[in-house]
A tleap script that builds the chain and sets N, CA, C and O, in Angstrom:
source leaprc.protein.ff14SB
mol = sequence {
  NMET LEU ASP ASP LEU PHE LEU SER ILE ALA
  LYS ASN SER LYS LEU ASN PHE ILE GLN PHE
  SER PHE GLN SER LYS GLY LYS LEU GLU GLU
  ILE VAL GLY LYS TRP LEU MET SER GLU ILE
  LEU LEU GLU HIE LYS LEU THR ILE VAL ASP
  GLU LYS ASP ARG LYS LYS ALA GLU ARG ILE
  LEU GLN LYS SER GLU ALA ASP CYS LEU ILE
  LEU ASN SER ILE LYS LEU LYS VAL THR LEU
  THR SER ARG ILE ASN ILE CLYS
}
set mol.1.N position { 0.855 -0.854 0.338 }
set mol.1.CA position { 0.324 -0.151 0.035 }
set mol.1.C position { 0.945 1.222 -0.084 }
set mol.1.O position { 1.603 1.534 -1.076 }
set mol.2.N position { 0.686 2.224 1.155 }
set mol.2.CA position { 1.344 3.460 1.243 }
set mol.2.C position { 2.850 3.047 1.126 }
set mol.2.O position { 3.595 3.219 0.161 }
set mol.3.N position { 3.164 2.371 2.517 }
set mol.3.CA position { 4.269 1.967 2.682 }
set mol.3.C position { 5.295 1.483 1.012 }
set mol.3.O position { 6.312 2.058 0.624 }
set mol.4.N position { 4.886 0.790 0.614 }
set mol.4.CA position { 5.820 0.405 -0.852 }
set mol.4.C position { 5.880 1.380 -2.225 }
set mol.4.O position { 6.657 1.691 -3.129 }
set mol.5.N position { 4.850 1.578 -1.864 }
set mol.5.CA position { 4.799 2.804 -2.969 }
set mol.5.C position { 5.822 4.536 -2.581 }
set mol.5.O position { 6.195 5.387 -3.388 }
set mol.6.N position { 6.027 4.485 -0.781 }
set mol.6.CA position { 7.091 5.720 -0.435 }
set mol.6.C position { 8.220 4.683 -0.807 }
set mol.6.O position { 8.615 4.883 -1.955 }
set mol.7.N position { 8.640 3.993 -0.392 }
set mol.7.CA position { 9.819 3.331 -0.168 }
set mol.7.C position { 10.135 3.016 -1.859 }
set mol.7.O position { 11.300 3.149 -2.234 }
set mol.8.N position { 9.129 2.619 -2.813 }
set mol.8.CA position { 9.286 2.774 -4.698 }
set mol.8.C position { 10.296 4.588 -4.977 }
set mol.8.O position { 11.471 4.930 -5.106 }
set mol.9.N position { 9.262 5.106 -4.953 }
set mol.9.CA position { 9.310 6.923 -4.989 }
set mol.9.C position { 11.106 7.026 -4.476 }
set mol.9.O position { 12.050 7.408 -5.169 }
set mol.10.N position { 11.120 6.596 -3.204 }
set mol.10.CA position { 12.328 6.960 -2.560 }
set mol.10.C position { 13.578 6.471 -2.857 }
set mol.10.O position { 14.641 7.091 -2.837 }
set mol.11.N position { 13.366 5.218 -3.158 }
set mol.11.CA position { 14.322 4.646 -4.293 }
set mol.11.C position { 14.348 5.452 -5.619 }
set mol.11.O position { 15.389 6.101 -5.720 }
set mol.12.N position { 13.437 5.602 -6.735 }
set mol.12.CA position { 13.522 5.986 -7.506 }
set mol.12.C position { 14.152 7.753 -7.383 }
set mol.12.O position { 14.704 8.209 -8.384 }
set mol.13.N position { 14.062 8.343 -6.546 }
set mol.13.CA position { 14.823 9.507 -5.632 }
set mol.13.C position { 15.664 9.868 -5.427 }
set mol.13.O position { 15.944 11.045 -5.203 }
set mol.14.N position { 16.505 8.726 -5.443 }
set mol.14.CA position { 17.628 8.111 -4.223 }
set mol.14.C position { 17.860 9.650 -2.828 }
set mol.14.O position { 18.669 10.481 -2.417 }
set mol.15.N position { 16.209 9.031 -2.606 }
set mol.15.CA position { 16.521 9.356 -0.615 }
set mol.15.C position { 17.816 8.609 0.102 }
set mol.15.O position { 17.832 7.379 0.062 }
set mol.16.N position { 18.649 9.147 0.603 }
set mol.16.CA position { 18.974 8.747 1.549 }
set mol.16.C position { 18.537 8.312 3.064 }
set mol.16.O position { 18.744 9.293 3.778 }
set mol.17.N position { 18.168 7.550 3.607 }
set mol.17.CA position { 17.299 7.296 4.803 }
set mol.17.C position { 18.385 6.041 5.596 }
set mol.17.O position { 19.280 5.336 5.127 }
set mol.18.N position { 17.733 6.190 7.181 }
set mol.18.CA position { 18.055 5.004 7.882 }
set mol.18.C position { 17.076 3.983 7.987 }
set mol.18.O position { 17.102 2.803 7.637 }
set mol.19.N position { 16.350 4.559 8.447 }
set mol.19.CA position { 14.923 3.810 8.458 }
set mol.19.C position { 13.330 4.566 8.043 }
set mol.19.O position { 13.105 5.709 7.643 }
set mol.20.N position { 12.353 3.394 8.329 }
set mol.20.CA position { 10.849 3.992 7.724 }
set mol.20.C position { 9.954 3.680 8.406 }
set mol.20.O position { 9.510 2.656 7.886 }
set mol.21.N position { 9.525 3.854 9.053 }
set mol.21.CA position { 8.360 2.839 9.576 }
set mol.21.C position { 6.609 3.206 9.069 }
set mol.21.O position { 6.327 4.395 8.919 }
set mol.22.N position { 5.730 2.353 8.876 }
set mol.22.CA position { 4.197 3.025 8.837 }
set mol.22.C position { 3.462 2.050 9.757 }
set mol.22.O position { 3.894 0.915 9.961 }
set mol.23.N position { 2.093 2.626 10.426 }
set mol.23.CA position { 1.363 2.229 10.804 }
set mol.23.C position { 0.331 3.213 10.774 }
set mol.23.O position { 0.320 4.394 11.121 }
set mol.24.N position { -0.917 2.126 10.063 }
set mol.24.CA position { -1.891 2.636 10.274 }
set mol.24.C position { -3.133 1.829 11.382 }
set mol.24.O position { -3.106 0.691 11.849 }
set mol.25.N position { -4.069 2.822 11.536 }
set mol.25.CA position { -5.070 2.373 12.530 }
set mol.25.C position { -6.502 2.675 11.772 }
set mol.25.O position { -6.312 3.322 10.742 }
set mol.26.N position { -7.986 2.349 12.041 }
set mol.26.CA position { -8.703 2.585 11.713 }
set mol.26.C position { -9.814 2.934 12.710 }
set mol.26.O position { -9.185 3.192 13.736 }
set mol.27.N position { -11.080 3.079 12.967 }
set mol.27.CA position { -11.771 4.233 13.600 }
set mol.27.C position { -12.757 3.237 13.290 }
set mol.27.O position { -13.093 3.040 12.123 }
set mol.28.N position { -13.255 2.580 14.275 }
set mol.28.CA position { -14.915 2.098 13.940 }
set mol.28.C position { -15.921 2.866 14.952 }
set mol.28.O position { -15.599 3.155 16.104 }
set mol.29.N position { -17.288 3.184 14.327 }
set mol.29.CA position { -17.962 4.135 14.541 }
set mol.29.C position { -19.460 3.291 14.173 }
set mol.29.O position { -19.802 2.747 13.123 }
set mol.30.N position { -20.243 3.438 15.596 }
set mol.30.CA position { -21.697 2.958 15.040 }
set mol.30.C position { -22.314 3.895 14.382 }
set mol.30.O position { -22.322 5.120 14.498 }
set mol.31.N position { -22.721 3.319 13.826 }
set mol.31.CA position { -23.362 4.598 12.698 }
set mol.31.C position { -25.155 4.882 12.147 }
set mol.31.O position { -25.320 4.508 10.985 }
set mol.32.N position { -26.041 5.287 12.612 }
set mol.32.CA position { -27.353 4.820 12.181 }
set mol.32.C position { -27.385 3.418 12.488 }
set mol.32.O position { -28.126 2.896 11.656 }
set mol.33.N position { -26.972 2.629 13.221 }
set mol.33.CA position { -27.303 1.379 13.979 }
set mol.33.C position { -26.047 0.745 12.969 }
set mol.33.O position { -25.682 -0.222 13.637 }
set mol.34.N position { -25.418 0.758 12.058 }
set mol.34.CA position { -24.308 -0.428 12.102 }
set mol.34.C position { -22.869 0.524 12.197 }
set mol.34.O position { -22.450 1.682 12.170 }
set mol.35.N position { -22.499 -0.788 12.318 }
set mol.35.CA position { -20.516 -0.555 12.434 }
set mol.35.C position { -19.757 -0.578 11.039 }
set mol.35.O position { -19.653 -1.420 10.146 }
set mol.36.N position { -19.093 1.181 11.306 }
set mol.36.CA position { -18.677 1.419 10.212 }
set mol.36.C position { -17.309 1.872 10.691 }
set mol.36.O position { -17.071 2.406 11.775 }
set mol.37.N position { -16.360 1.551 9.633 }
set mol.37.CA position { -15.381 2.122 9.752 }
set mol.37.C position { -15.130 3.473 9.019 }
set mol.37.O position { -15.371 3.537 7.814 }
set mol.38.N position { -14.642 4.586 9.717 }
set mol.38.CA position { -15.060 5.968 9.595 }
set mol.38.C position { -13.965 6.635 9.314 }
set mol.38.O position { -13.979 7.571 8.514 }
set mol.39.N position { -12.839 6.219 9.962 }
set mol.39.CA position { -11.700 6.980 9.549 }
set mol.39.C position { -10.543 6.164 9.543 }
set mol.39.O position { -10.540 5.026 10.012 }
set mol.40.N position { -9.416 6.791 8.951 }
set mol.40.CA position { -8.161 5.844 9.282 }
set mol.40.C position { -6.950 6.649 9.193 }
set mol.40.O position { -6.608 7.456 8.328 }
set mol.41.N position { -6.233 6.181 10.510 }
set mol.41.CA position { -5.281 7.325 10.844 }
set mol.41.C position { -3.291 6.515 10.499 }
set mol.41.O position { -2.765 5.451 10.826 }
set mol.42.N position { -2.978 7.307 9.992 }
set mol.42.CA position { -1.568 6.603 9.258 }
set mol.42.C position { -0.610 7.050 9.776 }
set mol.42.O position { -0.687 8.225 10.136 }
set mol.43.N position { 0.490 6.403 9.986 }
set mol.43.CA position { 1.503 7.846 10.719 }
set mol.43.C position { 2.949 6.643 10.137 }
set mol.43.O position { 3.197 5.449 10.306 }
set mol.44.N position { 3.642 7.864 9.368 }
set mol.44.CA position { 5.056 7.725 8.945 }
set mol.44.C position { 5.954 8.159 9.762 }
set mol.44.O position { 5.980 9.224 10.379 }
set mol.45.N position { 6.907 7.052 9.746 }
set mol.45.CA position { 8.182 7.874 10.565 }
set mol.45.C position { 9.508 7.728 10.116 }
set mol.45.O position { 9.842 6.545 10.060 }
set mol.46.N position { 10.634 8.768 9.677 }
set mol.46.CA position { 11.737 8.449 8.824 }
set mol.46.C position { 12.607 9.064 9.495 }
set mol.46.O position { 12.477 10.212 9.920 }
set mol.47.N position { 13.370 8.492 9.614 }
set mol.47.CA position { 14.866 8.947 9.812 }
set mol.47.C position { 15.690 9.018 8.269 }
set mol.47.O position { 16.224 8.159 7.567 }
set mol.48.N position { 15.473 10.659 8.128 }
set mol.48.CA position { 17.186 11.052 7.311 }
set mol.48.C position { 18.234 10.896 8.076 }
set mol.48.O position { 18.168 10.614 9.272 }
set mol.49.N position { 19.785 11.154 7.118 }
set mol.49.CA position { 21.034 11.043 7.259 }
set mol.49.C position { 21.259 12.622 7.104 }
set mol.49.O position { 22.337 12.753 7.683 }
set mol.50.N position { 20.917 13.783 6.705 }
set mol.50.CA position { 21.248 14.779 6.686 }
set mol.50.C position { 19.727 15.977 6.336 }
set mol.50.O position { 18.729 15.781 5.642 }
set mol.51.N position { 20.044 16.897 6.963 }
set mol.51.CA position { 18.806 17.648 7.036 }
set mol.51.C position { 18.604 18.142 5.535 }
set mol.51.O position { 17.511 18.449 5.061 }
set mol.52.N position { 20.058 18.177 4.727 }
set mol.52.CA position { 19.356 18.835 3.397 }
set mol.52.C position { 18.164 18.184 2.270 }
set mol.52.O position { 17.558 18.495 1.245 }
set mol.53.N position { 18.313 17.034 3.280 }
set mol.53.CA position { 17.275 15.834 2.434 }
set mol.53.C position { 15.621 15.996 3.017 }
set mol.53.O position { 14.839 15.156 2.571 }
set mol.54.N position { 15.040 17.070 4.023 }
set mol.54.CA position { 14.312 17.074 4.390 }
set mol.54.C position { 12.916 17.755 3.933 }
set mol.54.O position { 11.834 17.841 4.514 }
set mol.55.N position { 13.327 18.176 2.754 }
set mol.55.CA position { 12.447 18.354 1.469 }
set mol.55.C position { 11.885 18.039 0.717 }
set mol.55.O position { 10.764 18.247 0.253 }
set mol.56.N position { 12.980 17.277 0.479 }
set mol.56.CA position { 12.944 16.222 -0.609 }
set mol.56.C position { 12.407 14.637 0.480 }
set mol.56.O position { 11.965 13.730 -0.225 }
set mol.57.N position { 12.423 14.480 1.267 }
set mol.57.CA position { 11.443 13.570 1.868 }
set mol.57.C position { 10.246 13.971 2.422 }
set mol.57.O position { 9.552 13.166 3.041 }
set mol.58.N position { 9.837 15.432 2.231 }
set mol.58.CA position { 8.560 15.814 2.513 }
set mol.58.C position { 8.072 15.545 1.190 }
set mol.58.O position { 7.015 14.920 1.099 }
set mol.59.N position { 8.670 15.914 0.145 }
set mol.59.CA position { 7.823 15.895 -0.730 }
set mol.59.C position { 7.398 14.728 -1.244 }
set mol.59.O position { 6.263 14.602 -1.703 }
set mol.60.N position { 8.920 13.068 -1.185 }
set mol.60.CA position { 7.824 12.551 -1.818 }
set mol.60.C position { 7.016 11.430 -0.883 }
set mol.60.O position { 6.440 10.406 -1.250 }
set mol.61.N position { 7.175 11.971 0.418 }
set mol.61.CA position { 5.970 11.383 1.330 }
set mol.61.C position { 4.034 11.937 1.015 }
set mol.61.O position { 2.958 11.340 1.017 }
set mol.62.N position { 4.497 13.416 0.774 }
set mol.62.CA position { 3.262 13.201 -0.308 }
set mol.62.C position { 3.243 12.817 -1.358 }
set mol.62.O position { 2.491 11.863 -1.558 }
set mol.63.N position { 4.021 13.342 -2.491 }
set mol.63.CA position { 3.295 12.277 -3.908 }
set mol.63.C position { 3.453 10.823 -3.330 }
set mol.63.O position { 2.553 10.298 -3.986 }
set mol.64.N position { 4.036 9.661 -2.455 }
set mol.64.CA position { 3.706 8.679 -2.219 }
set mol.64.C position { 1.403 9.100 -1.220 }
set mol.64.O position { 0.427 8.365 -1.368 }
set mol.65.N position { 1.434 9.851 -0.759 }
set mol.65.CA position { 0.177 9.997 -0.013 }
set mol.65.C position { -0.990 10.408 -1.818 }
set mol.65.O position { -2.020 9.741 -1.915 }
set mol.66.N position { -0.783 11.091 -2.595 }
set mol.66.CA position { -1.497 11.660 -3.871 }
set mol.66.C position { -1.818 11.008 -4.257 }
set mol.66.O position { -3.024 10.873 -4.465 }
set mol.67.N position { -0.410 9.716 -4.791 }
set mol.67.CA position { -0.414 8.743 -5.650 }
set mol.67.C position { -1.330 7.865 -5.443 }
set mol.67.O position { -2.126 7.562 -6.332 }
set mol.68.N position { -1.366 7.018 -3.543 }
set mol.68.CA position { -1.949 5.672 -3.533 }
set mol.68.C position { -3.251 5.715 -4.058 }
set mol.68.O position { -4.029 6.667 -4.022 }
set mol.69.N position { -3.447 4.435 -4.623 }
set mol.69.CA position { -4.515 3.749 -5.264 }
set mol.69.C position { -6.013 3.927 -4.271 }
set mol.69.O position { -7.094 4.503 -4.390 }
set mol.70.N position { -5.508 3.287 -3.525 }
set mol.70.CA position { -6.510 2.843 -3.129 }
set mol.70.C position { -6.445 4.065 -1.221 }
set mol.70.O position { -7.324 3.846 -0.387 }
set mol.71.N position { -5.654 4.850 -1.011 }
set mol.71.CA position { -6.144 5.930 -0.684 }
set mol.71.C position { -7.384 7.023 -1.356 }
set mol.71.O position { -7.997 7.944 -0.816 }
set mol.72.N position { -7.427 6.604 -2.423 }
set mol.72.CA position { -7.687 7.663 -3.491 }
set mol.72.C position { -8.948 6.986 -3.842 }
set mol.72.O position { -9.590 7.301 -4.844 }
set mol.73.N position { -9.301 6.077 -3.043 }
set mol.73.CA position { -10.622 5.763 -3.132 }
set mol.73.C position { -11.957 5.258 -3.212 }
set mol.73.O position { -12.911 4.986 -3.941 }
set mol.74.N position { -11.215 5.302 -1.376 }
set mol.74.CA position { -12.148 5.153 -0.020 }
set mol.74.C position { -12.985 6.956 0.217 }
set mol.74.O position { -12.729 8.024 -0.339 }
set mol.75.N position { -14.074 6.571 1.342 }
set mol.75.CA position { -14.915 7.302 0.663 }
set mol.75.C position { -14.727 8.104 2.655 }
set mol.75.O position { -15.423 9.014 3.106 }
set mol.76.N position { -13.757 7.465 3.293 }
set mol.76.CA position { -13.820 8.122 4.607 }
set mol.76.C position { -12.684 8.694 4.585 }
set mol.76.O position { -11.790 8.626 3.742 }
set mol.77.N position { -12.806 9.753 6.377 }
set mol.77.CA position { -11.576 10.388 6.385 }
set mol.77.C position { -10.306 9.538 6.334 }
set mol.77.O position { -10.220 8.404 6.804 }
set mol.78.N position { -9.065 10.385 5.546 }
set mol.78.CA position { -7.714 9.891 6.354 }
set mol.78.C position { -7.125 10.641 7.136 }
set mol.78.O position { -7.386 11.805 6.829 }
set mol.79.N position { -5.932 10.531 8.674 }
set mol.79.CA position { -5.702 11.422 8.670 }
set mol.79.C position { -4.245 11.106 8.565 }
set mol.79.O position { -3.920 10.488 9.580 }
set mol.80.N position { -3.089 11.300 7.639 }
set mol.80.CA position { -2.028 11.035 7.675 }
set mol.80.C position { -0.897 12.463 8.156 }
set mol.80.O position { -0.812 13.619 7.742 }
set mol.81.N position { -0.082 11.604 9.314 }
set mol.81.CA position { 0.717 12.633 9.407 }
set mol.81.C position { 2.281 11.899 9.419 }
set mol.81.O position { 2.490 10.701 9.230 }
set mol.82.N position { 3.231 12.870 9.671 }
set mol.82.CA position { 4.671 12.553 9.164 }
set mol.82.C position { 5.138 12.691 9.764 }
set mol.82.O position { 4.810 13.768 10.264 }
set mol.83.N position { 6.514 11.943 10.625 }
set mol.83.CA position { 7.312 12.787 11.458 }
set mol.83.C position { 8.672 11.962 10.407 }
set mol.83.O position { 8.802 10.945 9.725 }
set mol.84.N position { 9.683 13.453 10.928 }
set mol.84.CA position { 10.891 13.020 10.032 }
set mol.84.C position { 12.089 13.126 10.961 }
set mol.84.O position { 11.968 13.992 11.827 }
set mol.85.N position { 13.221 12.429 10.966 }
set mol.85.CA position { 13.950 12.745 12.297 }
set mol.85.C position { 15.096 13.094 11.253 }
set mol.85.O position { 14.779 13.330 10.087 }
set mol.86.N position { 16.221 13.124 11.595 }
set mol.86.CA position { 17.884 13.947 11.376 }
set mol.86.C position { 18.627 12.267 12.145 }
set mol.86.O position { 18.328 11.858 13.267 }
set mol.87.N position { 19.262 11.809 11.515 }
set mol.87.CA position { 20.055 10.605 12.847 }
set mol.87.C position { 21.703 10.953 12.045 }
set mol.87.O position { 22.726 10.424 12.480 }
savepdb mol mol.pdb
quit
């Protein structure tokens, strides 16, 4: 999903990073008597080598979100947070 897309774009963009992790959680709510997934919470954590790569990393994270087929095809709220650390 989104993590594979990020890794592919990062490789093609030659982003130098040490670690990447991705977590997702779903929010389930009872709506009009039915249990429905109402929100997806996504979190990226990326550790890069050098501060000069921060803008590139941000662009790649944004591109991976914008190009994700799954995220673009669902009709519920998606909240994505990205944290970039320097090692």
